[in-house]
Biotite code that builds the C-alpha atoms (Angstrom):
import biotite.structure as struc

atoms = struc.array([
    struc.Atom([-15.060, 9.115, 1.346], chain_id="A", res_id=1, res_name="MET", atom_name="CA", element="C"),
    struc.Atom([-17.746, 5.885, 2.697], chain_id="A", res_id=2, res_name="TRP", atom_name="CA", element="C"),
    struc.Atom([-14.512, 4.545, 3.587], chain_id="A", res_id=3, res_name="ALA", atom_name="CA", element="C"),
    struc.Atom([-12.434, 7.330, 4.858], chain_id="A", res_id=4, res_name="ARG", atom_name="CA", element="C"),
    struc.Atom([-12.805, 5.834, 9.031], chain_id="A", res_id=5, res_name="VAL", atom_name="CA", element="C"),
    struc.Atom([-9.880, 8.531, 10.204], chain_id="A", res_id=6, res_name="HIS", atom_name="CA", element="C"),
    struc.Atom([-11.923, 11.728, 9.162], chain_id="A", res_id=7, res_name="LYS", atom_name="CA", element="C"),
    struc.Atom([-14.995, 13.007, 9.197], chain_id="A", res_id=8, res_name="VAL", atom_name="CA", element="C"),
    struc.Atom([-16.142, 14.554, 6.168], chain_id="A", res_id=9, res_name="ASP", atom_name="CA", element="C"),
    struc.Atom([-17.810, 18.035, 7.418], chain_id="A", res_id=10, res_name="ARG", atom_name="CA", element="C"),
    struc.Atom([-18.390, 19.971, 10.314], chain_id="A", res_id=11, res_name="VAL", atom_name="CA", element="C"),
    struc.Atom([-21.116, 22.586, 10.817], chain_id="A", res_id=12, res_name="ARG", atom_name="CA", element="C"),
    struc.Atom([-20.854, 24.883, 13.873], chain_id="A", res_id=13, res_name="PRO", atom_name="CA", element="C"),
    struc.Atom([-24.467, 25.917, 14.835], chain_id="A", res_id=14, res_name="LYS", atom_name="CA", element="C"),
    struc.Atom([-25.277, 28.814, 16.318], chain_id="A", res_id=15, res_name="PRO", atom_name="CA", element="C"),
    struc.Atom([-26.217, 27.746, 19.778], chain_id="A", res_id=16, res_name="ASP", atom_name="CA", element="C"),
    struc.Atom([-22.332, 26.153, 19.781], chain_id="A", res_id=17, res_name="GLY", atom_name="CA", element="C"),
    struc.Atom([-23.447, 22.358, 18.974], chain_id="A", res_id=18, res_name="GLY", atom_name="CA", element="C"),
    struc.Atom([-22.689, 21.205, 15.443], chain_id="A", res_id=19, res_name="ALA", atom_name="CA", element="C"),
    struc.Atom([-23.986, 18.623, 12.739], chain_id="A", res_id=20, res_name="ILE", atom_name="CA", element="C"),
    struc.Atom([-21.573, 16.578, 12.052], chain_id="A", res_id=21, res_name="VAL", atom_name="CA", element="C"),
    struc.Atom([-22.011, 15.213, 8.394], chain_id="A", res_id=22, res_name="LEU", atom_name="CA", element="C"),
    struc.Atom([-20.842, 11.655, 7.395], chain_id="A", res_id=23, res_name="VAL", atom_name="CA", element="C"),
    struc.Atom([-21.212, 10.954, 3.500], chain_id="A", res_id=24, res_name="GLU", atom_name="CA", element="C"),
    struc.Atom([-21.496, 8.213, 1.785], chain_id="A", res_id=25, res_name="ASP", atom_name="CA", element="C"),
    struc.Atom([-20.824, 9.117, -1.899], chain_id="A", res_id=26, res_name="GLU", atom_name="CA", element="C"),
    struc.Atom([-21.554, 5.037, -3.146], chain_id="A", res_id=27, res_name="ARG", atom_name="CA", element="C"),
    struc.Atom([-25.131, 3.518, -4.961], chain_id="A", res_id=28, res_name="ASN", atom_name="CA", element="C"),
    struc.Atom([-27.156, 1.217, -2.892], chain_id="A", res_id=29, res_name="ALA", atom_name="CA", element="C"),
    struc.Atom([-25.841, -1.695, -5.000], chain_id="A", res_id=30, res_name="ALA", atom_name="CA", element="C"),
    struc.Atom([-22.258, -1.105, -3.872], chain_id="A", res_id=31, res_name="ALA", atom_name="CA", element="C"),
    struc.Atom([-23.455, -0.334, -0.541], chain_id="A", res_id=32, res_name="MET", atom_name="CA", element="C"),
    struc.Atom([-24.893, -4.270, -0.231], chain_id="A", res_id=33, res_name="ALA", atom_name="CA", element="C"),
    struc.Atom([-21.903, -5.386, -2.250], chain_id="A", res_id=34, res_name="ARG", atom_name="CA", element="C"),
    struc.Atom([-20.052, -6.802, 1.427], chain_id="A", res_id=35, res_name="VAL", atom_name="CA", element="C"),
    struc.Atom([-22.549, -6.053, 3.688], chain_id="A", res_id=36, res_name="PRO", atom_name="CA", element="C"),
    struc.Atom([-20.178, -6.852, 6.956], chain_id="A", res_id=37, res_name="GLY", atom_name="CA", element="C"),
    struc.Atom([-17.818, -4.358, 5.196], chain_id="A", res_id=38, res_name="LEU", atom_name="CA", element="C"),
    struc.Atom([-20.623, -1.795, 4.679], chain_id="A", res_id=39, res_name="SER", atom_name="CA", element="C"),
    struc.Atom([-21.685, -2.151, 8.108], chain_id="A", res_id=40, res_name="THR", atom_name="CA", element="C"),
    struc.Atom([-18.691, -1.478, 10.476], chain_id="A", res_id=41, res_name="VAL", atom_name="CA", element="C"),
    struc.Atom([-16.964, 1.156, 8.087], chain_id="A", res_id=42, res_name="ILE", atom_name="CA", element="C"),
    struc.Atom([-20.485, 3.258, 9.334], chain_id="A", res_id=43, res_name="ALA", atom_name="CA", element="C"),
    struc.Atom([-20.858, 2.358, 12.567], chain_id="A", res_id=44, res_name="VAL", atom_name="CA", element="C"),
    struc.Atom([-17.073, 3.672, 12.827], chain_id="A", res_id=45, res_name="ALA", atom_name="CA", element="C"),
    struc.Atom([-17.800, 6.136, 11.276], chain_id="A", res_id=46, res_name="ARG", atom_name="CA", element="C"),
    struc.Atom([-20.650, 7.060, 12.807], chain_id="A", res_id=47, res_name="VAL", atom_name="CA", element="C"),
    struc.Atom([-19.132, 6.527, 16.635], chain_id="A", res_id=48, res_name="LEU", atom_name="CA", element="C"),
    struc.Atom([-15.605, 8.622, 15.441], chain_id="A", res_id=49, res_name="ASN", atom_name="CA", element="C"),
    struc.Atom([-18.192, 11.542, 14.371], chain_id="A", res_id=50, res_name="ALA", atom_name="CA", element="C"),
    struc.Atom([-20.098, 11.246, 17.914], chain_id="A", res_id=51, res_name="ARG", atom_name="CA", element="C"),
    struc.Atom([-16.461, 11.419, 19.742], chain_id="A", res_id=52, res_name="ARG", atom_name="CA", element="C"),
    struc.Atom([-15.529, 14.855, 17.553], chain_id="A", res_id=53, res_name="VAL", atom_name="CA", element="C"),
    struc.Atom([-19.253, 16.402, 19.042], chain_id="A", res_id=54, res_name="LEU", atom_name="CA", element="C"),
    struc.Atom([-18.439, 14.975, 22.269], chain_id="A", res_id=55, res_name="GLU", atom_name="CA", element="C"),
    struc.Atom([-15.279, 16.892, 22.707], chain_id="A", res_id=56, res_name="ALA", atom_name="CA", element="C"),
    struc.Atom([-15.558, 19.621, 20.383], chain_id="A", res_id=57, res_name="LYS", atom_name="CA", element="C"),
    struc.Atom([-18.670, 20.558, 20.882], chain_id="A", res_id=58, res_name="PHE", atom_name="CA", element="C"),
    struc.Atom([-19.885, 19.331, 24.311], chain_id="A", res_id=59, res_name="GLY", atom_name="CA", element="C"),
    struc.Atom([-21.871, 16.827, 22.621], chain_id="A", res_id=60, res_name="GLY", atom_name="CA", element="C"),
    struc.Atom([-24.114, 19.313, 21.734], chain_id="A", res_id=61, res_name="LYS", atom_name="CA", element="C"),
    struc.Atom([-25.511, 19.076, 17.879], chain_id="A", res_id=62, res_name="GLY", atom_name="CA", element="C"),
    struc.Atom([-25.860, 15.755, 15.542], chain_id="A", res_id=63, res_name="GLU", atom_name="CA", element="C"),
    struc.Atom([-24.482, 13.204, 12.687], chain_id="A", res_id=64, res_name="ILE", atom_name="CA", element="C"),
    struc.Atom([-26.212, 13.048, 9.663], chain_id="A", res_id=65, res_name="ARG", atom_name="CA", element="C"),
    struc.Atom([-24.781, 9.732, 7.538], chain_id="A", res_id=66, res_name="TYR", atom_name="CA", element="C"),
    struc.Atom([-25.413, 11.989, 4.030], chain_id="A", res_id=67, res_name="ALA", atom_name="CA", element="C"),
    struc.Atom([-26.262, 9.478, 0.935], chain_id="A", res_id=68, res_name="THR", atom_name="CA", element="C"),
    struc.Atom([-28.363, 10.067, -2.170], chain_id="A", res_id=69, res_name="ALA", atom_name="CA", element="C"),
    struc.Atom([-28.956, 6.716, -2.284], chain_id="A", res_id=70, res_name="ALA", atom_name="CA", element="C"),
    struc.Atom([-31.646, 4.596, -0.251], chain_id="A", res_id=71, res_name="SER", atom_name="CA", element="C"),
    struc.Atom([-30.046, 2.400, 2.244], chain_id="A", res_id=72, res_name="LEU", atom_name="CA", element="C"),
    struc.Atom([-30.588, -1.479, 2.029], chain_id="A", res_id=73, res_name="PRO", atom_name="CA", element="C"),
    struc.Atom([-32.074, -2.079, 5.625], chain_id="A", res_id=74, res_name="ALA", atom_name="CA", element="C"),
    struc.Atom([-29.264, -3.692, 7.262], chain_id="A", res_id=75, res_name="PHE", atom_name="CA", element="C"),
    struc.Atom([-27.393, -0.863, 6.615], chain_id="A", res_id=76, res_name="LEU", atom_name="CA", element="C"),
    struc.Atom([-29.667, 2.122, 7.575], chain_id="A", res_id=77, res_name="GLN", atom_name="CA", element="C"),
    struc.Atom([-30.300, -0.174, 10.800], chain_id="A", res_id=78, res_name="ASP", atom_name="CA", element="C"),
    struc.Atom([-26.428, 0.317, 11.677], chain_id="A", res_id=79, res_name="ALA", atom_name="CA", element="C"),
    struc.Atom([-26.519, 3.934, 10.870], chain_id="A", res_id=80, res_name="VAL", atom_name="CA", element="C"),
    struc.Atom([-29.532, 5.016, 13.231], chain_id="A", res_id=81, res_name="THR", atom_name="CA", element="C"),
    struc.Atom([-28.648, 2.544, 16.135], chain_id="A", res_id=82, res_name="ARG", atom_name="CA", element="C"),
    struc.Atom([-24.805, 3.998, 15.942], chain_id="A", res_id=83, res_name="ALA", atom_name="CA", element="C"),
    struc.Atom([-27.222, 7.481, 16.054], chain_id="A", res_id=84, res_name="GLY", atom_name="CA", element="C"),
    struc.Atom([-26.883, 9.371, 12.858], chain_id="A", res_id=85, res_name="ALA", atom_name="CA", element="C"),
    struc.Atom([-28.997, 10.274, 11.458], chain_id="A", res_id=86, res_name="ASN", atom_name="CA", element="C"),
    struc.Atom([-29.964, 9.547, 7.775], chain_id="A", res_id=87, res_name="VAL", atom_name="CA", element="C"),
    struc.Atom([-29.519, 12.401, 5.623], chain_id="A", res_id=88, res_name="SER", atom_name="CA", element="C"),
    struc.Atom([-29.712, 13.233, 1.564], chain_id="A", res_id=89, res_name="ASP", atom_name="CA", element="C"),
    struc.Atom([-26.688, 13.974, 0.270], chain_id="A", res_id=90, res_name="ALA", atom_name="CA", element="C"),
    struc.Atom([-26.014, 17.693, 0.772], chain_id="A", res_id=91, res_name="SER", atom_name="CA", element="C"),
    struc.Atom([-26.975, 16.788, 4.778], chain_id="A", res_id=92, res_name="GLY", atom_name="CA", element="C"),
    struc.Atom([-29.705, 19.786, 4.461], chain_id="A", res_id=93, res_name="GLU", atom_name="CA", element="C"),
    struc.Atom([-32.966, 16.926, 4.758], chain_id="A", res_id=94, res_name="ARG", atom_name="CA", element="C"),
    struc.Atom([-32.969, 14.518, 7.241], chain_id="A", res_id=95, res_name="ILE", atom_name="CA", element="C"),
    struc.Atom([-34.066, 11.471, 5.255], chain_id="A", res_id=96, res_name="VAL", atom_name="CA", element="C"),
    struc.Atom([-34.875, 9.127, 8.655], chain_id="A", res_id=97, res_name="ILE", atom_name="CA", element="C"),
    struc.Atom([-34.224, 10.118, 12.132], chain_id="A", res_id=98, res_name="PRO", atom_name="CA", element="C"),
    struc.Atom([-31.485, 8.112, 14.184], chain_id="A", res_id=99, res_name="SER", atom_name="CA", element="C"),
    struc.Atom([-33.009, 5.492, 16.963], chain_id="A", res_id=100, res_name="SER", atom_name="CA", element="C"),
    struc.Atom([-30.255, 4.914, 19.050], chain_id="A", res_id=101, res_name="PRO", atom_name="CA", element="C"),
    struc.Atom([-29.990, 1.490, 20.944], chain_id="A", res_id=102, res_name="ALA", atom_name="CA", element="C"),
    struc.Atom([-27.927, -0.573, 21.737], chain_id="A", res_id=103, res_name="ALA", atom_name="CA", element="C"),
    struc.Atom([-24.943, -1.801, 19.040], chain_id="A", res_id=104, res_name="ILE", atom_name="CA", element="C"),
    struc.Atom([-22.742, -4.451, 20.078], chain_id="A", res_id=105, res_name="SER", atom_name="CA", element="C"),
    struc.Atom([-24.310, -6.834, 18.611], chain_id="A", res_id=106, res_name="SER", atom_name="CA", element="C"),
    struc.Atom([-24.836, -5.132, 15.319], chain_id="A", res_id=107, res_name="VAL", atom_name="CA", element="C"),
    struc.Atom([-21.029, -4.847, 15.138], chain_id="A", res_id=108, res_name="ILE", atom_name="CA", element="C"),
    struc.Atom([-20.220, -8.265, 16.073], chain_id="A", res_id=109, res_name="ASP", atom_name="CA", element="C"),
    struc.Atom([-22.431, -10.044, 13.041], chain_id="A", res_id=110, res_name="ASN", atom_name="CA", element="C"),
    struc.Atom([-21.290, -7.490, 10.715], chain_id="A", res_id=111, res_name="GLY", atom_name="CA", element="C"),
    struc.Atom([-17.336, -8.455, 11.331], chain_id="A", res_id=112, res_name="PHE", atom_name="CA", element="C"),
    struc.Atom([-18.435, -12.238, 11.320], chain_id="A", res_id=113, res_name="VAL", atom_name="CA", element="C"),
    struc.Atom([-20.088, -12.028, 7.589], chain_id="A", res_id=114, res_name="GLU", atom_name="CA", element="C"),
    struc.Atom([-17.084, -9.650, 6.797], chain_id="A", res_id=115, res_name="LEU", atom_name="CA", element="C"),
    struc.Atom([-14.770, -12.616, 8.221], chain_id="A", res_id=116, res_name="ALA", atom_name="CA", element="C"),
    struc.Atom([-16.716, -15.491, 6.178], chain_id="A", res_id=117, res_name="HIS", atom_name="CA", element="C"),
    struc.Atom([-16.829, -13.397, 2.906], chain_id="A", res_id=118, res_name="HIS", atom_name="CA", element="C"),
    struc.Atom([-12.861, -13.240, 3.290], chain_id="A", res_id=119, res_name="VAL", atom_name="CA", element="C"),
    struc.Atom([-12.303, -16.448, 3.577], chain_id="A", res_id=120, res_name="ARG", atom_name="CA", element="C"),
    struc.Atom([-14.529, -17.339, 0.990], chain_id="A", res_id=121, res_name="LYS", atom_name="CA", element="C"),
    struc.Atom([-12.848, -14.764, -1.338], chain_id="A", res_id=122, res_name="ASN", atom_name="CA", element="C"),
    struc.Atom([-9.378, -16.396, -1.287], chain_id="A", res_id=123, res_name="VAL", atom_name="CA", element="C"),
    struc.Atom([-10.447, -19.980, -1.131], chain_id="A", res_id=124, res_name="GLY", atom_name="CA", element="C"),
    struc.Atom([-9.671, -21.076, 1.919], chain_id="A", res_id=125, res_name="ALA", atom_name="CA", element="C"),
    struc.Atom([-11.300, -24.125, 3.634], chain_id="A", res_id=126, res_name="PRO", atom_name="CA", element="C"),
    struc.Atom([-10.679, -22.122, 7.699], chain_id="A", res_id=127, res_name="THR", atom_name="CA", element="C"),
    struc.Atom([-10.447, -18.871, 9.032], chain_id="A", res_id=128, res_name="VAL", atom_name="CA", element="C"),
    struc.Atom([-6.846, -19.181, 10.424], chain_id="A", res_id=129, res_name="VAL", atom_name="CA", element="C"),
    struc.Atom([-5.556, -20.617, 6.893], chain_id="A", res_id=130, res_name="ALA", atom_name="CA", element="C"),
    struc.Atom([-7.547, -17.645, 5.279], chain_id="A", res_id=131, res_name="ALA", atom_name="CA", element="C"),
    struc.Atom([-6.036, -14.887, 8.244], chain_id="A", res_id=132, res_name="LEU", atom_name="CA", element="C"),
    struc.Atom([-2.154, -16.417, 7.134], chain_id="A", res_id=133, res_name="ALA", atom_name="CA", element="C"),
    struc.Atom([-2.819, -15.940, 3.244], chain_id="A", res_id=134, res_name="ILE", atom_name="CA", element="C"),
    struc.Atom([-4.037, -12.609, 4.002], chain_id="A", res_id=135, res_name="VAL", atom_name="CA", element="C"),
    struc.Atom([-1.644, -11.279, 6.350], chain_id="A", res_id=136, res_name="GLU", atom_name="CA", element="C"),
    struc.Atom([0.901, -12.794, 4.115], chain_id="A", res_id=137, res_name="ALA", atom_name="CA", element="C"),
    struc.Atom([-0.486, -10.620, 1.058], chain_id="A", res_id=138, res_name="GLU", atom_name="CA", element="C"),
    struc.Atom([-0.651, -7.633, 3.396], chain_id="A", res_id=139, res_name="ARG", atom_name="CA", element="C"),
    struc.Atom([2.928, -7.827, 4.929], chain_id="A", res_id=140, res_name="ARG", atom_name="CA", element="C"),
    struc.Atom([4.426, -7.938, 0.763], chain_id="A", res_id=141, res_name="LYS", atom_name="CA", element="C"),
    struc.Atom([2.649, -4.518, -0.224], chain_id="A", res_id=142, res_name="ALA", atom_name="CA", element="C"),
    struc.Atom([1.817, -1.455, 2.145], chain_id="A", res_id=143, res_name="THR", atom_name="CA", element="C"),
    struc.Atom([-0.817, 0.901, 1.492], chain_id="A", res_id=144, res_name="ILE", atom_name="CA", element="C"),
    struc.Atom([-1.117, 4.523, 2.171], chain_id="A", res_id=145, res_name="ASP", atom_name="CA", element="C"),
    struc.Atom([-3.967, 4.969, 3.867], chain_id="A", res_id=146, res_name="ARG", atom_name="CA", element="C"),
    struc.Atom([-4.600, 8.837, 2.639], chain_id="A", res_id=147, res_name="GLU", atom_name="CA", element="C"),
    struc.Atom([-3.978, 7.965, -0.902], chain_id="A", res_id=148, res_name="ALA", atom_name="CA", element="C"),
    struc.Atom([-6.039, 4.598, -0.827], chain_id="A", res_id=149, res_name="GLN", atom_name="CA", element="C"),
    struc.Atom([-8.452, 5.076, 1.842], chain_id="A", res_id=150, res_name="PRO", atom_name="CA", element="C"),
    struc.Atom([-11.084, 2.421, 1.352], chain_id="A", res_id=151, res_name="ALA", atom_name="CA", element="C"),
    struc.Atom([-7.973, 0.046, -0.061], chain_id="A", res_id=152, res_name="ALA", atom_name="CA", element="C"),
    struc.Atom([-6.507, 0.664, 3.664], chain_id="A", res_id=153, res_name="TYR", atom_name="CA", element="C"),
    struc.Atom([-9.305, 0.226, 5.897], chain_id="A", res_id=154, res_name="TRP", atom_name="CA", element="C"),
    struc.Atom([-10.407, -2.617, 3.876], chain_id="A", res_id=155, res_name="THR", atom_name="CA", element="C"),
    struc.Atom([-7.818, -4.785, 4.382], chain_id="A", res_id=156, res_name="ALA", atom_name="CA", element="C"),
    struc.Atom([-7.183, -3.418, 8.395], chain_id="A", res_id=157, res_name="VAL", atom_name="CA", element="C"),
    struc.Atom([-10.738, -4.283, 9.228], chain_id="A", res_id=158, res_name="LEU", atom_name="CA", element="C"),
    struc.Atom([-10.078, -8.031, 6.839], chain_id="A", res_id=159, res_name="GLU", atom_name="CA", element="C"),
    struc.Atom([-7.190, -8.908, 8.969], chain_id="A", res_id=160, res_name="LEU", atom_name="CA", element="C"),
    struc.Atom([-9.140, -7.945, 12.146], chain_id="A", res_id=161, res_name="ALA", atom_name="CA", element="C"),
    struc.Atom([-11.980, -9.583, 11.079], chain_id="A", res_id=162, res_name="ALA", atom_name="CA", element="C"),
    struc.Atom([-10.231, -13.207, 10.320], chain_id="A", res_id=163, res_name="LEU", atom_name="CA", element="C"),
    struc.Atom([-8.479, -12.872, 13.948], chain_id="A", res_id=164, res_name="ALA", atom_name="CA", element="C"),
    struc.Atom([-11.849, -12.104, 15.671], chain_id="A", res_id=165, res_name="GLY", atom_name="CA", element="C"),
    struc.Atom([-13.241, -15.222, 14.390], chain_id="A", res_id=166, res_name="GLU", atom_name="CA", element="C"),
    struc.Atom([-10.489, -17.158, 16.409], chain_id="A", res_id=167, res_name="LEU", atom_name="CA", element="C"),
    struc.Atom([-11.419, -15.586, 19.521], chain_id="A", res_id=168, res_name="SER", atom_name="CA", element="C"),
    struc.Atom([-14.622, -17.258, 18.989], chain_id="A", res_id=169, res_name="ARG", atom_name="CA", element="C"),
    struc.Atom([-13.409, -20.640, 21.365], chain_id="A", res_id=170, res_name="SER", atom_name="CA", element="C"),
    struc.Atom([-13.182, -17.981, 24.285], chain_id="A", res_id=171, res_name="ARG", atom_name="CA", element="C"),
    struc.Atom([-16.424, -16.655, 24.445], chain_id="A", res_id=172, res_name="GLY", atom_name="CA", element="C"),
    struc.Atom([-14.502, -13.413, 22.121], chain_id="A", res_id=173, res_name="GLY", atom_name="CA", element="C"),
    struc.Atom([-17.340, -10.978, 21.305], chain_id="A", res_id=174, res_name="ARG", atom_name="CA", element="C"),
    struc.Atom([-16.641, -7.633, 18.713], chain_id="A", res_id=175, res_name="TRP", atom_name="CA", element="C"),
    struc.Atom([-18.267, -4.557, 21.981], chain_id="A", res_id=176, res_name="VAL", atom_name="CA", element="C"),
    struc.Atom([-17.804, -0.584, 20.889], chain_id="A", res_id=177, res_name="GLU", atom_name="CA", element="C"),
    struc.Atom([-15.076, 0.640, 22.502], chain_id="A", res_id=178, res_name="THR", atom_name="CA", element="C"),
    struc.Atom([-14.147, 4.717, 22.862], chain_id="A", res_id=179, res_name="ALA", atom_name="CA", element="C"),
    struc.Atom([-10.399, 4.497, 20.929], chain_id="A", res_id=180, res_name="ASP", atom_name="CA", element="C"),
    struc.Atom([-10.310, 6.379, 17.606], chain_id="A", res_id=181, res_name="MET", atom_name="CA", element="C"),
    struc.Atom([-10.140, 5.031, 14.649], chain_id="A", res_id=182, res_name="PRO", atom_name="CA", element="C"),
    struc.Atom([-11.437, 2.358, 14.698], chain_id="A", res_id=183, res_name="VAL", atom_name="CA", element="C"),
    struc.Atom([-14.133, 2.149, 18.038], chain_id="A", res_id=184, res_name="PRO", atom_name="CA", element="C"),
    struc.Atom([-14.208, -2.078, 18.125], chain_id="A", res_id=185, res_name="PHE", atom_name="CA", element="C"),
    struc.Atom([-12.533, -4.273, 20.499], chain_id="A", res_id=186, res_name="ALA", atom_name="CA", element="C"),
    struc.Atom([-13.338, -8.021, 21.258], chain_id="A", res_id=187, res_name="ILE", atom_name="CA", element="C"),
    struc.Atom([-14.240, -8.692, 24.759], chain_id="A", res_id=188, res_name="ARG", atom_name="CA", element="C"),
    struc.Atom([-13.735, -11.995, 25.859], chain_id="A", res_id=189, res_name="PHE", atom_name="CA", element="C"),
    struc.Atom([-15.684, -14.359, 28.481], chain_id="A", res_id=190, res_name="ALA", atom_name="CA", element="C"),
    struc.Atom([-13.402, -13.388, 31.356], chain_id="A", res_id=191, res_name="THR", atom_name="CA", element="C"),
    struc.Atom([-13.746, -9.291, 30.236], chain_id="A", res_id=192, res_name="GLY", atom_name="CA", element="C"),
    struc.Atom([-10.283, -8.808, 29.156], chain_id="A", res_id=193, res_name="GLU", atom_name="CA", element="C"),
    struc.Atom([-9.847, -7.188, 25.954], chain_id="A", res_id=194, res_name="LEU", atom_name="CA", element="C"),
    struc.Atom([-8.338, -7.440, 22.836], chain_id="A", res_id=195, res_name="ALA", atom_name="CA", element="C"),
    struc.Atom([-7.530, -4.891, 19.789], chain_id="A", res_id=196, res_name="MET", atom_name="CA", element="C"),
    struc.Atom([-6.402, -6.735, 16.489], chain_id="A", res_id=197, res_name="PRO", atom_name="CA", element="C"),
    struc.Atom([-7.244, -3.600, 14.651], chain_id="A", res_id=198, res_name="ALA", atom_name="CA", element="C"),
    struc.Atom([-4.196, -2.212, 16.291], chain_id="A", res_id=199, res_name="LYS", atom_name="CA", element="C"),
    struc.Atom([-1.623, -4.974, 14.970], chain_id="A", res_id=200, res_name="LEU", atom_name="CA", element="C"),
    struc.Atom([-4.204, -4.514, 11.772], chain_id="A", res_id=201, res_name="ALA", atom_name="CA", element="C"),
    struc.Atom([-3.562, -1.173, 10.667], chain_id="A", res_id=202, res_name="GLN", atom_name="CA", element="C"),
    struc.Atom([0.529, -1.557, 11.732], chain_id="A", res_id=203, res_name="ARG", atom_name="CA", element="C"),
    struc.Atom([0.930, -4.605, 9.701], chain_id="A", res_id=204, res_name="ILE", atom_name="CA", element="C"),
    struc.Atom([-0.732, -2.523, 6.780], chain_id="A", res_id=205, res_name="VAL", atom_name="CA", element="C"),
    struc.Atom([1.220, 0.594, 6.841], chain_id="A", res_id=206, res_name="ASP", atom_name="CA", element="C"),
    struc.Atom([4.348, -1.604, 6.928], chain_id="A", res_id=207, res_name="GLY", atom_name="CA", element="C"),
    struc.Atom([5.514, -1.054, 10.468], chain_id="A", res_id=208, res_name="THR", atom_name="CA", element="C"),
    struc.Atom([4.538, -4.422, 12.351], chain_id="A", res_id=209, res_name="ALA", atom_name="CA", element="C"),
    struc.Atom([6.894, -6.446, 13.741], chain_id="A", res_id=210, res_name="ASP", atom_name="CA", element="C"),
    struc.Atom([6.903, -9.933, 12.797], chain_id="A", res_id=211, res_name="GLU", atom_name="CA", element="C"),
    struc.Atom([4.239, -11.172, 16.179], chain_id="A", res_id=212, res_name="THR", atom_name="CA", element="C"),
    struc.Atom([1.294, -12.812, 14.085], chain_id="A", res_id=213, res_name="SER", atom_name="CA", element="C"),
    struc.Atom([-2.744, -11.722, 14.176], chain_id="A", res_id=214, res_name="LEU", atom_name="CA", element="C"),
    struc.Atom([-3.487, -15.081, 15.255], chain_id="A", res_id=215, res_name="ALA", atom_name="CA", element="C"),
    struc.Atom([-1.318, -14.505, 18.383], chain_id="A", res_id=216, res_name="ALA", atom_name="CA", element="C"),
    struc.Atom([-3.633, -11.347, 19.811], chain_id="A", res_id=217, res_name="THR", atom_name="CA", element="C"),
    struc.Atom([-7.116, -13.011, 19.781], chain_id="A", res_id=218, res_name="THR", atom_name="CA", element="C"),
])
């Protein structure tokens, strides 16, 4: 499942004590490109989480493969390979494009910007503040089960986080990579402080949040 942020799909132990961790994306290229910001942040999160698994269980020995039958759109290929994954065929056996590890924070930040403005336009809101109020109210009315509907769940979480993140721009907020799981992202302010709106977003979508608004987290 392409959006299962909270789990790795498959782990193949190797005789040398390392492993190949597979991150699977069953979508076609058109589906991947439908909402580029969402595809980007989910793919990067999954690759970074796979790296954490490799580090924790195999001492970092091995590799990540982003397994897909599709030809990745250029933006997604760049995000996946910069995050540290090789792109492979759907079986995970053949590497099609090697990883090209590089700084990833700008990719994450741009992905969240694109996602936030996609959501704002989608709900017909004149501002990001208005969009967040609309979407947050809707999400509080109906929970989504993470295991039964991972794509809907993580889409909802990341849409909320993206909108909240845009409210931080006046304070110099930018999305950066963190070591947290399952959402390895935070907003870093110009002061160096961090905010993690995705944590509250998860509780909202889970139905376990109090009345604290996401607007107050950034």
